[in-house]
N, C-alpha and C positions, 0 to 999 in steps of 0.2 A: 389174661395180663390186662391190667387197666391201659385205656389209651393214654398215650403221651399227652401231656397238657399242651393245648394249643396256645401258639404265641398271641399275646395280647397287644393288638394295634393301638399305637399311641397316637393321639391327635398331633397332626403337623403343626409345629408352631411356626408361624410366620416371623420373619425378622422384623424388628422395630424399624419403621421407616426413618431414613436419615433425613433429618429437616436441615435444609439449606439456611444457615444464618443471614438474616436480613442485611442487606447492604448498607453500609453508613451512609449519611447525607453527602450528596455531591454537587458542587458547583460546575456547571458547564459554561465556559467563557468562549465566546465567538469573536473572531478577529473582526467580522462585518457580517452583514446579512447576504453575503453571496450564496447562492444556491449549494455550492460545494461545502459549505460550512453548516447551512442551516438544515440540509439533508441529514447530515451526520447528527446534528442537535436533535432532530425529530426522531431518529432511530433510537438515539440514546434515551430520550425520555420515555419511549415505549418500553424500555427494559429496565428503568430506574423508577422506584416508588418515591423517594425522597430526593428531590432534585431541583435546583433553581438554575434558570438560565441568564446570563448576563452579556450584553451585546456591546462590545468596545466602540462599534460604529455609532452608538447612541451618545451624542456629544453632551447630553445633559449630565453625564457622570464621568468624571475622568478615570484613567485606568487604576490610579492609586485610590481613589475613592471606591470603585468597584471592588477591588481586592479588600478595602477595609469593611465593606459590606459583607463581603463573604466571610471574613473572619468572625464578624459579630452574628453571623448566621449559623454559626457552629458546624459548617460543613467541614467534614473530615478529609476531603480530597477535592482537587480541581482537575477537571478535564479541559485543556486548552485546544481550540480548534483553529488552525491556521497559524502563520508564523507570528504575527503580532500578538495574539493572545499568548503563544508559548512564550515569547520573551518577556512579556509582562509577568507571566506565571513563574518563570525563572526568577525574576528581580523580586516580586512582591508576595508569592504565595508562601505562608507559614505553615502549610500542610503538603502533604505529598501531592505531586501534579504529573499527570500523563498527557503528553501532547499527541496530536494526530493531524493529518493534512499538511505536513511540513516536509519538503524535500531536501532543503540545504540545512539540516539541523546542525551539523558539525561546524559549518561555517560561523553559526551563532552560538555555538557552545551550549546548546541547551540541556543535554544530558549532565546530571549532577547527582549530588548524594541523595536527593529527594525527588529528583525528575526522571521520568522514564517516557520512552517513545514507542509509538505505534507506526509501521511502515506506511509511507505515503503512496506506494505503488504496489500493484498485485505481485504475487511470487512469479519469478522470472522463469522458474522451471516450467509453469503451467503455460507461460506465454510461448516459450519455445516449442512445447507439444503442439499447441494450436498452429504455430508457424510452419512446423515440420509436416502437418497435414495438407497445408496449402502448397508447400514446397518440400517434397521428400528429398530432393536432391541438395538441399542446403548443406554447405561444407563449412564455411567460415563466417564468423560474426564479428563485427567491430563496434566500438562505442567510443565516444568522447565526452568527458565531463569536466567540469571545474574541480578545484581542489576539495578534499575532505570527504571523498565517496569511496574509501577503501572497502568499507563494508559491503556496498552495493557491488563493487568490482568483484571482490570475492565471491559473491552470491552468483554473479553473471559467469565467472569463470568456472564454477562448480557445476551450475546448470548445463553450460555448453559441453564441459569434459564428460559430463554424465550421459551426453547424447552423442558422443563421438565427433563434437564439432570443435574446430579450432577458434580461439577467441584472442583478440587483441584489443587493446585499449590505448588511449593517450589521454593526457590531462592538458586542457587549454585554459588560458587566462582572459581570452577575449573571444568575441564572435567571429573576428577576422581570423584568428588562430585556429578556431574550430574548423572554419571552411578550408584553410590550408591543410591542416592534419587530415580531413576528411579526403581531400584531393589525393594526398600522398597514400591514404589507406586503401582507397578504392580499388586498385589492382589485385588486391591481396585478399579481398573478401567479397562475398555475394549477399550478405546480409548486414543491416546496420541497426543497432538499438539507438534510437533517438530520444534519450532521456530528458526530462523536462527541466533541465538546468538553465533558468533564464539569465544567468550570470554570463553565460558564454554562447548565447544564441540571440537572434535577433530576426525580425521579419524577413528583411533582405537576405540574410545568410540562409534562412530556412528555404526560401525560393530557389536559391542557388544549389543547395543540397539536393533538393528534390530533383531539380532540372539535371544535375550531373548524375545523380543515381539512375535516373530513368534512362539517360544516354548510355550508361555503362552496365546496365542491367543489374543494378544492386537494389535489392528489396529493402524496404524500411519498415521497422515496426515502432508503433508510437504508443503514447499513454494518453491520448486525447483524440476522441471521436472527431472533432472539428477538422483535424489536419488530414483525414481520408481524402478529402477532395483535392488535396495537394498531390496525391499520388502514392501515399502509403499502402503497403499491402495489407496491413492488419493493425487494429487498435485494441489495446487491452485496458480496461479500466476498473476501478475498484467498485465493491458493493457496499452502499452505506450501512446495510445490516451486519455485513461482515466485519466492518470497521467498528461499529457499535458493540458487537459481541466480543471482539478482541479487546476493546478497552474494558468492558465490565469484567472480562476474565482476568485482566492486570489489576483492576480495583480489587477484585476478590483475593487475589494474591497479597496485595498490600495489606488488605484487613487481616487476613489470616496469619500471615507470617511477617510483615513488615516489609517496607518499601527496600530495604537493603537486601532482601532475598530475591527481589524480582530482577530478571534480565534487564540490560539498559534498554534494549530493543526488541519488540515483538513483531514478528512478521504477520502479514494476513494470510488468508487460507484460499479465498475464492477470486475468480477472475471473469469479467464479462468480456467477450470477444466479438469485435465486428470486423468484417472484411470489407474491403473495396469491392465495386461491382465486378471487376475483371477477375480479382482473386476468388470472390464467390463463385463466379461461373466456372472458373477453372476447377475448383474444389468439387462442384456439381458433376462436372463432365467425368472427373476421375471416379467419383462415387459410382456415377451410372456405369461406367466402363468396368469397374470391378465387380458390379453386380450382374453384369451381362446384358444391361439394358442398352437402349439407343440414345445417343445425345440428342 
């Protein structure tokens, strides 16, 4: 009997590569030349091919004139970095705008039909994970902010609940009220989120909060490394590259599907953690002990 025909091998056909559509022209508007803004701008210009940067701290051009120049440049979107830039983008931009590095966005009613936002602080769940490494016995966390932070408080509540922690918060209208509420809250918490709401904080009140927290054994987590010297247990800050990537993701969504399909607010994904010296030593000793090493 003749041998059965051998199967013919067909050459493998590689799928056509999916080419990402080039991003439209973008105008980046800075509130000033502060490093918190220029660092983000530099990260953005590293990701965007067709981009122009405008600095509202340059007094040779008024904000209105700056946005007139943006419109003449045929930019299809604006990225506003900092509160001042975001407010002017809300008022003057004739194309979709994305703001970042703004904590009190709700008070200024920045989100609108064509305006979207990117978080100003790292994800709270990641910060809590870092905090629990330093203090596995953490049981209850508190926070005090000004008005307009319902989204933030929901994120904090969800992050705490997901880790078995109690969470309580209060809303203050002044720095002195913050201090009063913190004093009342202290007996019921062993950790405190010190959010960067400058409407309800002052240098004097910060000093009193840290002094009272130290006296009563309440750890404080902050979002600014410079406050570690006051006695905070840990600081978590954003990564400029993470901010830039998140902004570009939002811009691509706007280009592909229109701004109306984009969520009002996009979270960040990465976090930089710094511990104060005593907390870092405590974590090192705990790590040595768990590994069977000598302190």
